[in-house]
C-alpha positions as CSV (number, residue, x, y, z in Angstrom):
1,M,-61.7,1.4,-1.7
2,E,-58.4,2.3,-3.4
3,F,-58.8,-0.5,-6.0
4,L,-62.0,1.1,-7.2
5,E,-60.5,4.6,-7.8
6,Q,-60.4,5.4,-11.5
7,P,-60.7,1.8,-12.5
8,P,-59.5,0.7,-15.9
9,R,-61.6,-1.3,-18.3
10,F,-60.5,-4.7,-17.2
11,L,-60.4,-5.8,-13.5
12,F,-59.1,-9.2,-12.5
13,F,-59.7,-10.6,-9.0
14,T,-57.4,-13.5,-8.1
15,G,-55.9,-15.2,-5.0
16,K,-55.9,-18.4,-3.0
17,G,-59.1,-20.3,-2.8
18,G,-61.7,-19.3,-0.2
19,V,-60.5,-15.7,0.3
20,G,-63.7,-14.1,-1.1
21,K,-62.7,-13.3,-4.7
22,T,-66.2,-14.1,-6.1
23,S,-68.0,-12.0,-3.4
24,I,-65.7,-9.0,-3.9
25,A,-65.9,-9.3,-7.7
26,C,-69.7,-9.4,-7.5
27,A,-69.8,-6.5,-5.1
28,T,-67.5,-4.5,-7.3
29,S,-69.6,-5.1,-10.3
30,I,-72.7,-4.0,-8.5
31,Q,-71.1,-0.8,-7.3
32,L,-69.8,0.1,-10.8
33,A,-73.2,-0.7,-12.4
34,E,-75.1,1.4,-9.8
35,A,-72.7,4.2,-10.5
36,G,-74.0,4.2,-14.1
37,K,-71.4,2.0,-15.8
38,R,-72.2,-0.9,-18.1
39,V,-70.5,-3.9,-16.6
40,L,-69.8,-7.5,-17.7
41,L,-68.9,-9.9,-14.9
42,V,-67.0,-13.0,-16.1
43,S,-66.0,-16.1,-14.2
44,T,-63.0,-18.0,-15.5
45,D,-63.3,-20.6,-12.7
46,P,-64.2,-24.1,-13.9
47,A,-66.2,-24.4,-10.7
48,S,-67.9,-21.0,-10.9
49,N,-70.5,-20.0,-8.4
50,V,-71.4,-16.5,-9.6
51,G,-74.9,-17.6,-10.4
52,Q,-75.4,-19.0,-6.9
53,V,-74.3,-15.7,-5.4
54,F,-76.9,-13.8,-7.4
55,G,-79.5,-16.5,-7.0
56,I,-80.0,-17.0,-10.8
57,T,-78.8,-19.4,-13.5
58,I,-76.1,-17.8,-15.7
59,G,-74.0,-20.4,-17.6
60,N,-72.0,-20.0,-20.7
61,H,-73.8,-17.1,-22.3
62,I,-74.0,-13.4,-21.3
63,T,-77.0,-13.1,-19.0
64,A,-78.5,-9.8,-17.6
65,I,-78.7,-9.6,-13.8
66,P,-82.4,-8.6,-13.5
67,S,-82.0,-6.9,-10.1
68,V,-79.1,-4.7,-11.2
69,P,-79.6,-2.6,-14.3
70,R,-76.5,-2.3,-16.6
71,L,-74.9,-5.5,-15.1
72,A,-74.6,-8.8,-17.0
73,A,-72.6,-11.9,-16.2
74,L,-71.0,-14.9,-18.0
75,E,-69.6,-18.1,-16.6
76,I,-67.1,-19.7,-18.9
77,D,-68.2,-23.3,-18.8
78,P,-65.2,-25.5,-19.8
79,Q,-67.4,-28.3,-21.2
80,A,-69.6,-26.0,-23.2
81,A,-66.5,-24.3,-24.5
82,V,-65.0,-27.6,-25.5
83,Q,-68.1,-28.5,-27.5
84,V,-68.0,-25.3,-29.4
85,Y,-64.2,-25.7,-30.0
86,R,-64.6,-29.3,-31.0
87,D,-67.4,-28.5,-33.4
88,R,-65.3,-25.8,-35.0
89,I,-62.4,-28.3,-35.6
90,V,-64.3,-31.4,-36.4
91,G,-67.4,-29.9,-38.2
92,P,-65.6,-29.2,-41.5
93,V,-64.2,-32.7,-41.9
94,R,-67.4,-34.7,-41.0
95,G,-68.6,-36.5,-44.1
96,V,-65.3,-35.7,-45.8
97,L,-62.9,-37.9,-43.9
98,P,-63.6,-41.6,-43.0
99,E,-65.6,-42.0,-39.8
100,S,-62.7,-43.8,-38.1
101,V,-60.5,-40.7,-38.7
102,V,-63.1,-38.4,-37.4
103,K,-63.5,-40.5,-34.2
104,S,-59.7,-40.4,-33.8
105,I,-59.7,-36.6,-34.0
106,E,-62.6,-36.4,-31.5
107,E,-60.6,-38.6,-29.1
108,Q,-57.6,-36.3,-29.4
109,L,-60.0,-33.5,-28.4
110,S,-61.3,-35.2,-25.3
111,G,-58.5,-34.5,-22.8
112,A,-58.0,-31.8,-20.2
113,C,-55.6,-30.0,-22.4
114,T,-58.3,-29.3,-24.9
115,T,-60.6,-28.2,-22.1
116,E,-58.1,-25.6,-21.0
117,I,-57.4,-24.4,-24.6
118,A,-61.1,-24.1,-25.3
119,A,-61.8,-22.0,-22.1
120,F,-58.7,-20.0,-22.9
121,D,-60.0,-19.4,-26.4
122,E,-63.2,-17.8,-24.9
123,F,-61.2,-15.9,-22.3
124,T,-58.9,-14.2,-24.8
125,A,-61.9,-13.2,-27.0
126,L,-63.2,-11.1,-24.0
127,L,-59.8,-9.3,-23.7
128,I,-59.9,-7.8,-27.1
129,D,-62.2,-5.2,-28.6
130,S,-64.8,-7.6,-30.0
131,T,-68.5,-7.6,-30.5
132,L,-68.8,-9.6,-27.3
133,T,-67.6,-6.8,-25.0
134,Q,-67.8,-3.5,-27.0
135,E,-70.9,-2.3,-25.3
136,Y,-69.4,-2.6,-21.8
137,D,-67.4,0.1,-19.9
138,H,-65.9,-2.5,-17.6
139,V,-65.2,-6.3,-17.8
140,V,-64.7,-7.8,-14.3
141,F,-63.0,-11.2,-14.1
142,D,-63.6,-13.5,-11.2
143,T,-60.8,-16.0,-11.6
144,A,-60.1,-19.5,-10.5
145,P,-57.9,-20.1,-7.4
146,T,-54.3,-18.9,-7.7
147,G,-52.5,-21.9,-9.4
148,H,-55.1,-22.3,-12.1
149,T,-55.3,-18.5,-12.7
150,I,-51.5,-18.3,-13.1
151,R,-51.7,-21.1,-15.6
152,L,-54.5,-19.3,-17.5
153,L,-52.8,-15.9,-17.6
154,Q,-49.5,-17.5,-18.7
155,L,-51.3,-19.2,-21.6
156,P,-51.4,-16.2,-24.0
157,G,-47.7,-15.9,-23.9
158,A,-47.1,-19.6,-23.9
159,W,-49.3,-20.3,-26.9
160,S,-48.1,-17.3,-28.8
161,G,-44.5,-18.3,-28.3
162,F,-45.3,-21.9,-29.2
163,L,-47.0,-20.9,-32.4
164,E,-44.1,-18.6,-33.3
165,E,-41.7,-21.5,-33.0
166,G,-43.9,-24.1,-34.8
167,K,-46.3,-26.5,-33.2
168,G,-44.6,-29.8,-33.7
169,D,-46.6,-32.8,-34.9
170,A,-47.5,-35.2,-32.1
171,S,-49.0,-34.7,-28.6
172,C,-51.2,-31.7,-29.3
173,L,-52.1,-32.2,-33.0
174,G,-55.8,-32.3,-32.3
175,P,-56.2,-29.5,-29.8
176,L,-53.8,-27.2,-31.8
177,A,-55.6,-27.6,-35.1
178,G,-57.5,-24.4,-34.4
179,L,-54.9,-22.3,-32.8
180,E,-53.1,-21.0,-35.9
181,K,-56.2,-19.1,-36.9
182,Q,-56.3,-17.3,-33.5
183,R,-52.7,-16.0,-33.5
184,E,-53.7,-12.3,-33.7
185,Q,-56.4,-12.7,-31.0
186,Y,-53.8,-14.2,-28.6
187,K,-51.3,-11.4,-29.3
188,A,-54.0,-8.8,-28.6
189,A,-54.8,-10.6,-25.3
190,V,-51.1,-10.5,-24.3
191,D,-51.0,-6.7,-25.0
192,A,-54.2,-6.1,-23.0
193,L,-53.0,-8.0,-20.0
194,A,-49.7,-6.1,-19.9
195,D,-51.2,-2.6,-20.4
196,G,-51.7,-1.0,-17.0
197,N,-54.1,1.6,-18.6
198,R,-56.4,-1.2,-19.6
199,T,-55.9,-3.9,-16.9
200,R,-55.8,-3.8,-13.1
201,L,-55.2,-7.0,-11.1
202,I,-56.5,-7.2,-7.5
203,L,-54.9,-9.8,-5.3
204,V,-57.4,-10.9,-2.7
205,A,-56.1,-12.4,0.6
206,R,-57.1,-13.1,4.2
207,A,-55.3,-12.0,7.3
208,Q,-53.4,-15.3,7.5
209,Q,-49.7,-15.8,7.1
210,A,-50.0,-18.7,4.6
211,T,-52.5,-16.8,2.5
212,L,-50.4,-13.6,2.5
213,R,-47.3,-15.6,1.5
214,E,-49.4,-17.1,-1.4
215,A,-50.4,-13.6,-2.4
216,A,-46.8,-12.5,-2.4
217,R,-45.8,-15.5,-4.6
218,T,-48.7,-14.7,-7.0
219,H,-47.6,-11.0,-7.1
220,E,-44.1,-12.0,-8.2
221,E,-45.3,-14.6,-10.8
222,L,-47.7,-12.1,-12.3
223,V,-45.0,-9.4,-12.5
224,A,-42.8,-11.9,-14.3
225,I,-45.4,-12.2,-17.1
226,G,-45.9,-8.5,-17.4
227,L,-48.9,-7.8,-15.1
228,R,-47.6,-5.0,-12.9
229,Q,-50.7,-2.9,-12.2
230,Q,-51.7,-4.7,-8.9
231,Y,-53.7,-3.9,-5.8
232,L,-54.2,-5.8,-2.6
233,V,-57.4,-6.5,-0.8
234,I,-57.3,-8.2,2.6
235,N,-60.7,-9.6,3.3
236,G,-62.7,-10.9,6.3
237,I,-60.7,-9.2,9.1
238,L,-62.3,-9.7,12.6
239,P,-63.1,-6.3,14.2
240,Q,-61.2,-5.6,17.4
241,I,-64.4,-5.1,19.4
242,E,-65.3,-8.8,19.0
243,A,-62.2,-9.8,20.9
244,A,-63.2,-8.1,24.1
245,S,-65.2,-10.9,25.8
246,D,-64.5,-14.1,23.9
247,P,-61.2,-16.1,24.2
248,L,-61.8,-17.7,20.7
249,A,-62.4,-14.3,19.0
250,A,-59.4,-12.8,20.9
251,A,-57.1,-15.6,19.7
252,I,-58.3,-15.2,16.1
253,Y,-57.9,-11.4,16.3
254,E,-54.4,-11.7,17.7
255,R,-53.4,-14.2,15.0
256,E,-54.7,-11.9,12.2
257,Q,-53.0,-8.9,13.6
258,I,-49.7,-10.7,13.7
259,A,-50.2,-11.8,10.1
260,L,-50.9,-8.2,9.1
261,K,-47.9,-6.9,11.0
262,D,-45.6,-9.5,9.3
263,I,-47.0,-9.0,5.8
264,P,-44.4,-9.8,3.1
265,D,-42.4,-6.9,2.0
266,V,-43.4,-7.1,-1.7
267,L,-47.1,-6.6,-0.6
268,K,-46.3,-3.6,1.5
269,L,-45.6,-1.7,-1.7
270,L,-49.0,-2.3,-3.2
271,P,-52.0,0.0,-2.8
272,S,-54.2,-1.9,-0.4
273,D,-57.7,-2.1,1.2
274,R,-59.1,-4.0,4.2
275,V,-62.6,-5.5,4.4
276,M,-64.0,-6.4,7.7
277,L,-65.6,-9.8,8.5
278,K,-69.4,-9.7,8.0
279,P,-72.0,-11.4,10.2
280,F,-74.0,-12.6,7.2
281,N,-73.6,-15.0,4.3
282,L,-72.5,-13.2,1.1
283,V,-75.4,-14.4,-1.0
284,G,-78.0,-12.1,-2.5
285,L,-78.0,-8.5,-3.6
286,D,-78.5,-6.9,-0.2
287,A,-75.5,-8.8,1.3
288,L,-73.3,-7.9,-1.7
289,R,-74.2,-4.2,-1.5
290,H,-73.0,-4.1,2.1
291,L,-69.8,-6.0,1.6
292,L,-67.6,-3.0,0.7
293,V,-69.2,-0.6,3.1
294,D,-69.4,-0.2,6.9
295,T,-71.9,-2.6,8.4
296,S,-72.4,-1.0,11.8
297,S,-76.0,0.1,10.8
298,I,-77.0,-3.4,9.6
299,P,-79.6,-5.0,11.9
300,H,-78.3,-8.0,13.8
301,V,-80.1,-11.3,14.1
302,N,-81.1,-12.5,17.6
303,V,-78.5,-14.9,18.8
304,D,-79.3,-14.8,22.5
305,V,-80.6,-18.4,22.4
306,P,-78.0,-21.1,23.0
307,I,-76.3,-22.6,20.0
308,E,-75.5,-26.2,20.8
309,L,-74.0,-28.6,18.3
310,A,-73.1,-32.2,18.9
311,E,-71.9,-33.7,15.6
312,P,-69.5,-36.6,14.7
313,G,-65.9,-35.5,14.6
314,L,-63.0,-36.2,12.3
315,S,-61.7,-39.1,14.5
316,E,-64.8,-41.2,13.6
317,L,-64.0,-40.9,9.9
318,V,-60.3,-41.8,10.5
319,D,-61.5,-44.9,12.4
320,G,-63.4,-46.0,9.3
321,I,-60.5,-45.2,6.9
322,A,-58.0,-47.1,9.1
323,E,-60.0,-50.3,9.0
324,D,-58.8,-51.3,5.5
325,G,-55.1,-51.0,6.3
326,H,-54.3,-49.2,3.0
327,G,-56.0,-47.3,0.2
328,L,-56.3,-43.9,-1.5
329,V,-57.9,-41.1,0.4
330,M,-58.7,-38.0,-1.7
331,L,-59.9,-34.7,-0.3
332,M,-61.7,-32.6,-2.8
333,G,-63.6,-29.3,-2.6
334,K,-63.7,-25.6,-3.2
335,G,-60.5,-23.6,-2.6
336,G,-60.0,-22.3,0.9
337,V,-62.1,-24.9,2.7
338,G,-59.0,-26.4,4.4
339,K,-58.3,-29.5,2.4
340,T,-54.5,-29.2,2.9
341,T,-54.9,-29.1,6.7
342,L,-57.4,-31.9,6.9
343,A,-55.4,-34.1,4.5
344,A,-52.3,-33.5,6.8
345,A,-54.4,-34.2,9.9
346,I,-55.7,-37.5,8.5
347,A,-52.3,-38.6,7.3
348,V,-50.6,-37.7,10.6
349,E,-53.3,-39.7,12.6
350,L,-52.9,-42.8,10.4
351,A,-49.1,-42.6,10.7
352,H,-49.4,-42.1,14.5
353,R,-51.3,-45.4,14.6
354,G,-48.3,-47.1,13.0
355,L,-49.7,-47.3,9.5
356,P,-47.5,-46.5,6.4
357,V,-48.8,-43.2,4.8
358,H,-47.8,-41.2,1.7
359,L,-49.2,-37.6,1.9
360,T,-49.2,-35.8,-1.4
361,T,-50.9,-32.9,-3.2
362,S,-51.9,-32.1,-6.7
363,D,-52.6,-28.5,-5.8
364,P,-50.2,-26.1,-7.6
365,A,-50.6,-23.7,-4.7
366,A,-50.5,-26.1,-1.8
367,H,-47.8,-26.0,0.9
368,L,-48.0,-29.2,2.9
369,T,-44.6,-28.8,4.5
370,E,-45.6,-25.5,6.0
371,T,-48.7,-27.2,7.5
372,L,-46.8,-30.2,8.9
373,S,-43.9,-28.1,10.1
374,G,-42.2,-31.3,11.2
375,S,-41.8,-35.0,10.5
376,L,-43.3,-38.3,11.8
377,D,-42.4,-42.0,11.6
378,N,-44.4,-43.9,8.9
379,L,-45.1,-40.7,7.0
380,T,-43.6,-39.6,3.7
381,V,-44.6,-36.3,2.0
382,S,-44.5,-35.3,-1.7
383,R,-46.0,-32.8,-4.2
384,I,-46.9,-33.2,-7.8
385,D,-45.1,-30.2,-9.1
386,P,-46.2,-29.5,-12.7
387,H,-42.9,-27.9,-13.6
388,V,-40.8,-30.8,-12.2
389,E,-43.0,-33.5,-13.6
390,T,-43.0,-31.8,-17.0
391,E,-39.2,-31.7,-17.1
392,R,-39.0,-35.3,-15.9
393,Y,-41.4,-36.3,-18.7
394,R,-39.5,-34.4,-21.3
395,Q,-36.2,-36.0,-20.4
396,H,-37.8,-39.5,-20.3
397,V,-39.3,-39.1,-23.8
398,M,-36.0,-37.8,-25.2
399,K,-34.1,-40.7,-23.7
400,T,-36.5,-43.3,-25.0
401,K,-38.4,-42.2,-28.1
402,G,-35.7,-39.7,-29.0
403,A,-32.8,-42.2,-28.8
404,S,-33.7,-43.8,-32.2
405,L,-34.2,-40.5,-34.0
406,D,-31.7,-38.5,-36.1
407,A,-30.8,-34.9,-35.3
408,E,-33.7,-33.5,-37.3
409,G,-36.2,-35.9,-35.7
410,R,-34.9,-35.1,-32.2
411,A,-35.3,-31.4,-33.0
412,V,-38.9,-31.9,-34.0
413,L,-39.6,-34.0,-30.9
414,E,-38.0,-31.4,-28.6
415,E,-40.1,-28.7,-30.2
416,D,-43.3,-30.8,-29.7
417,L,-42.4,-31.3,-26.0
418,R,-42.3,-27.5,-25.4
419,S,-46.1,-27.5,-26.0
420,P,-48.1,-26.4,-23.0
421,C,-50.1,-29.6,-23.4
422,T,-47.1,-31.6,-22.3
423,E,-47.8,-30.6,-18.7
424,E,-51.2,-32.3,-18.8
425,I,-49.5,-35.6,-19.8
426,A,-46.8,-35.3,-17.2
427,V,-49.1,-34.4,-14.3
428,F,-51.4,-37.3,-15.2
429,Q,-48.6,-39.8,-15.3
430,A,-47.4,-38.6,-11.8
431,F,-51.0,-38.9,-10.5
432,S,-51.4,-42.4,-11.9
433,H,-48.1,-43.5,-10.4
434,I,-49.1,-42.3,-6.9
435,I,-52.5,-44.0,-7.2
436,R,-50.8,-47.4,-7.7
437,E,-49.0,-47.0,-4.3
438,A,-52.3,-47.2,-2.5
439,G,-52.4,-51.0,-3.0
440,K,-49.8,-51.4,-0.3
441,K,-50.1,-48.3,1.9
442,F,-52.3,-45.3,2.6
443,V,-52.0,-42.5,0.1
444,V,-53.7,-39.3,1.3
445,M,-54.1,-36.8,-1.5
446,D,-54.8,-33.1,-1.0
447,T,-56.2,-32.1,-4.4
448,A,-56.3,-28.8,-6.2
449,P,-59.5,-26.7,-5.9
450,T,-62.6,-28.2,-7.5
451,G,-62.2,-27.0,-11.1
452,H,-58.6,-28.0,-11.5
453,T,-59.3,-31.4,-9.9
454,L,-62.1,-32.0,-12.4
455,L,-59.7,-31.3,-15.2
456,L,-57.3,-33.9,-13.8
457,L,-60.2,-36.4,-13.5
458,D,-61.1,-35.5,-17.1
459,A,-57.6,-36.6,-18.2
460,T,-58.1,-39.8,-16.1
461,G,-61.4,-40.5,-17.8
462,A,-59.9,-39.8,-21.3
463,Y,-57.1,-42.3,-20.6
464,H,-59.7,-44.9,-19.4
465,R,-61.7,-44.5,-22.6
466,E,-58.6,-44.7,-24.7
467,V,-57.5,-48.0,-23.0
468,G,-61.0,-49.4,-23.5
469,R,-61.0,-48.4,-27.2
470,Q,-57.6,-49.9,-27.8
471,T,-58.3,-53.2,-26.1
472,G,-61.8,-53.5,-27.6
473,N,-63.3,-57.0,-27.3
474,K,-59.9,-58.7,-27.1
475,G,-60.6,-60.0,-23.6
476,M,-57.6,-58.2,-22.2
477,Q,-57.5,-57.5,-18.5
478,Y,-56.6,-54.0,-17.4
479,T,-57.0,-51.6,-14.5
480,T,-57.0,-47.8,-15.2
481,P,-56.7,-45.0,-12.7
482,M,-60.3,-44.2,-13.2
483,M,-61.3,-47.8,-12.3
484,R,-59.4,-47.4,-9.0
485,L,-61.2,-44.1,-8.3
486,Q,-64.5,-45.7,-8.9
487,D,-63.8,-48.6,-6.5
488,E,-64.8,-47.6,-3.0
489,K,-62.7,-50.5,-1.6
490,Q,-59.6,-48.8,-3.1
491,T,-60.5,-45.1,-2.9
492,K,-62.3,-43.0,-0.4
493,V,-63.2,-39.5,-1.6
494,L,-63.9,-36.9,1.1
495,I,-65.7,-33.7,0.1
496,V,-64.6,-30.8,2.2
497,T,-66.8,-27.7,2.7
498,L,-67.5,-24.8,5.0
499,A,-70.9,-24.4,6.7
500,E,-71.9,-21.6,4.3
501,T,-74.5,-21.5,1.6
502,T,-72.2,-21.1,-1.5
503,P,-69.5,-23.7,-0.4
504,V,-72.2,-26.3,0.4
505,L,-74.0,-25.7,-2.9
506,E,-70.7,-26.0,-4.8
507,A,-69.7,-29.1,-2.9
508,G,-73.1,-30.6,-4.0
509,K,-72.3,-29.8,-7.6
510,L,-68.9,-31.5,-7.2
511,Q,-70.7,-34.6,-5.8
512,D,-73.0,-34.6,-8.8
513,D,-69.9,-34.4,-11.2
514,L,-68.2,-37.2,-9.4
515,R,-71.2,-39.4,-9.5
516,R,-71.5,-38.8,-13.3
517,A,-68.0,-40.1,-13.5
518,G,-68.9,-43.2,-11.5
519,I,-67.2,-42.0,-8.3
520,E,-69.3,-42.1,-5.1
521,P,-68.0,-39.8,-2.3
522,W,-67.4,-41.7,0.9
523,A,-67.9,-38.8,3.3
524,W,-68.2,-35.1,3.8
525,V,-66.2,-32.9,6.2
526,V,-67.6,-29.5,7.4
527,N,-64.5,-27.6,8.4
528,T,-63.7,-24.7,10.7
529,S,-67.3,-24.5,12.0
530,V,-68.0,-21.6,14.4
531,A,-71.2,-23.4,15.5
532,A,-69.0,-26.3,16.8
533,A,-66.6,-24.0,18.6
534,S,-68.8,-22.4,21.4
535,A,-68.1,-18.8,20.4
536,K,-69.2,-15.9,22.7
537,S,-68.5,-13.0,20.3
538,R,-71.8,-11.6,19.0
539,L,-70.5,-11.5,15.4
540,L,-69.2,-15.1,15.6
541,R,-72.5,-16.3,17.1
542,Q,-74.4,-14.7,14.3
543,R,-72.2,-16.6,11.9
544,A,-72.7,-19.8,14.0
545,A,-76.5,-19.4,13.8
546,N,-76.2,-19.1,10.0
547,E,-74.2,-22.3,9.9
548,I,-76.8,-24.6,11.5
549,R,-79.0,-24.8,8.5
550,E,-76.1,-25.7,6.2
551,I,-74.8,-28.4,8.6
552,I,-78.3,-29.9,8.7
553,A,-78.4,-29.9,4.9
554,V,-75.1,-31.7,4.7
555,A,-76.3,-34.4,7.2
556,T,-79.8,-34.9,5.7
557,Q,-79.5,-34.1,1.9
558,Y,-75.9,-34.7,0.8
559,A,-73.7,-37.0,2.8
560,Q,-73.9,-40.7,3.7
561,R,-71.5,-40.0,6.5
562,Y,-69.9,-36.8,7.7
563,A,-67.9,-35.0,10.3
564,V,-67.8,-31.4,11.7
565,V,-64.5,-29.9,12.6
566,P,-64.6,-26.8,14.9
567,L,-62.9,-23.5,14.3
568,L,-59.8,-23.6,16.7
569,K,-58.1,-20.9,18.8
570,D,-54.7,-22.1,17.5
571,E,-54.0,-22.5,13.9
572,P,-53.6,-26.2,13.2
573,V,-49.9,-26.1,12.1
574,G,-47.5,-28.8,13.2
575,V,-47.8,-32.5,14.0
576,N,-49.0,-32.1,17.6
577,R,-51.8,-29.7,16.7
578,L,-52.8,-31.8,13.7
579,L,-53.1,-34.8,16.0
580,R,-55.4,-32.8,18.3
581,L,-57.5,-31.8,15.3
582,S,-57.9,-35.4,14.1
583,A,-58.6,-36.6,17.6
584,G,-61.5,-34.2,18.0
């Protein structure tokens, strides 16, 4: 593998959700460790599953991997990081300031912005020569899906620039209280990221046109912030031999080869590797050891027995959704499980039935217009673009709050609005506005990958608590976005997963998180199932046999209602194909 030749100290794996970043990062870490290097594997994904891949509990502390000498791992847990960060800020003033003031500071430190700052604080500590990492030859970062990763990697420059200019005095007073002390650490992090001798970034993609376009956009955004030492890994390519006697496999192979032939020009210039699709789930040490090597010698499971699957389809879920005539439908789950496609399919089917529908996304990396590839009566489409919403929010604040200020006051306000925290407020307001539409029509929301969505829900919860605190026992009637999400009559949450061990486990964790927030998922969707597709290829049938256990687990352990959507010969792009998908 080219990306493993003379590797620098820091290796970053990033890309669109579901492309196999975690598996490749884990396999790379094992290979380096077994070559005699001391390796620390770090996950910066708020919905990390590194521990699940190795079959152990890791968490927010450096943990040795027992089965791999010289390898340790760390999952940056945003909530644990927030607690450490909060204690560092609030601890010194407890017992000094009045309790009401301390509670006010804690409330300022309860939003998603603080969560991101706290995780970023831990992340930057790992990028500098510190006591945390000095004993390791390599630090391998398994990052969150693309949009969240770009946000994270932009933060060192954003915060350093913001601190240079002065932090203002309003929206981020609480979260920023500890940032001044970290100025040198952030500068060192920026230097490490931009140094090609110390840092190599590996873009992971699949042989799919949308995923490769996303990789090209990511490449250009990372170059813009100084990360030029990039490699490309295209993962999960179906071997040609599998296409010989199976129409489904042949269609998938042809589709992948067209995508590889039409790869964006900027990616053609990068050193690249290709990893073939494997017949096994990438969980456990043996599977990870075989990921980056030829698997022709690996024993195959016996799949000569028929694989028959008769499970409820997406149309049955749409029937249940349509009964109410309006409401919010939110699709949530791990990156790469197909939330965008399923959200589009549900929205198109509802609109086709004559119901008014607003299809929107909060995913920074989503491309609904590419999936729809057309228009339909009764259907409107939008995207919560963080940059657009932030600029709109800035202009609104300057026109309202800024109108009564003098020149000096306006300058201070403008400075405060340049804070990276402003984006959190702007996106939350856009999210809240869209939720309110669901009282009159269907709003189908394709959300960002799990971790980023949980941060948005965290902001929703913080707002809910603040409204409750301000109204107190005054008897005032109010409805917050969180109350709408908790009401199943107003909101139906669909958890999307694949029929694979790690995605199902992660979807289960998401369901637990939602329940702790008082949100009960309405249904699960198992997407792109090979077991439901009547495959004839031996490799695909091996994968189908592996899926059965996971589908049974969804049906019996997790979901109160569910649907299974088969892997299709034709990519579900365009209104007509989406209608066929939702009808199945």
